C-alpha positions in Angstrom: 42.2 86.9 134.1 45.7 88.1 133.5 46.4 91.8 133.8 46.4 93.7 130.7 49.4 96.0 129.7 48.6 99.6 130.5 49.8 102.9 128.9 52.9 102.9 130.8 54.0 99.4 129.8 54.9 100.1 126.2 58.3 100.2 124.6 58.6 104.1 125.2 58.4 103.5 129.0 61.5 101.5 129.1 63.4 104.3 127.4 63.0 106.6 130.4 65.8 107.0 132.9 65.6 103.8 135.0 63.2 102.2 132.6 65.0 99.0 132.4 64.6 98.3 136.0 60.6 99.1 135.6 58.6 95.8 135.5 56.4 95.4 132.4 53.4 93.2 132.4 54.2 91.3 129.2 55.1 87.7 130.2 53.7 85.1 132.4 53.9 84.7 135.3 53.7 88.2 135.9 55.8 91.6 135.8 59.1 91.3 134.2 61.7 93.8 134.6 62.7 95.7 131.3 66.3 94.5 131.6 65.1 90.9 131.5 63.0 91.5 128.5 66.0 93.0 126.7 68.3 90.1 127.5 65.6 87.7 126.3 65.4 89.7 122.9 69.1 89.7 122.7 69.2 85.7 123.2 66.3 85.1 120.8 68.1 87.4 118.1 71.5 85.7 118.5 70.2 82.1 118.7 67.4 82.4 115.7 70.0 84.6 113.8 72.5 81.7 113.9 69.9 79.0 113.2 68.6 80.9 110.2 72.1 81.5 108.8 73.2 77.9 109.4 70.3 76.4 107.7 71.4 77.3 104.2 75.0 76.8 105.3 75.7 80.5 105.6 78.5 81.8 108.3 77.1 83.6 111.2 79.9 85.9 112.6 78.2 86.8 116.0 79.7 89.8 117.8 81.8 88.5 120.7 80.3 91.1 123.0 76.8 89.9 122.1 77.9 86.2 122.6 79.4 87.1 126.3 76.2 89.1 127.3 73.8 86.2 126.3 75.9 83.7 127.9 76.0 85.6 131.2 72.2 86.0 131.0 71.5 82.4 130.0 74.1 80.3 131.8 72.7 80.5 135.2 69.4 78.8 134.0 71.2 76.2 132.1 72.4 74.1 134.8 71.2 70.5 135.3 69.5 71.6 138.6 67.4 74.1 136.9 65.9 71.7 134.4 66.5 68.2 135.6 64.3 66.8 132.9 66.8 68.0 130.3 69.9 66.6 132.1 72.0 64.3 129.9 71.7 60.6 130.7 74.2 59.3 133.2 
């Protein structure tokens, strides 16, 4: 059985000094640093915000700083070596 989040794993615990480095037990496969959770949230907001805007044909003027931060976080795991099953055909 997976460990359950404790009282020190809530959002408020990550607002304390150094909280972004503290692991939280919120995602498999185990404790995840707060900074990773923040980056995942930013990535999800950017990607799904764009998707929801583009569906009905609206523009999505994403903040360049947000795009750069998401790219810096996501690019290392978007290589063909990280997910060979998603590589383009030769």
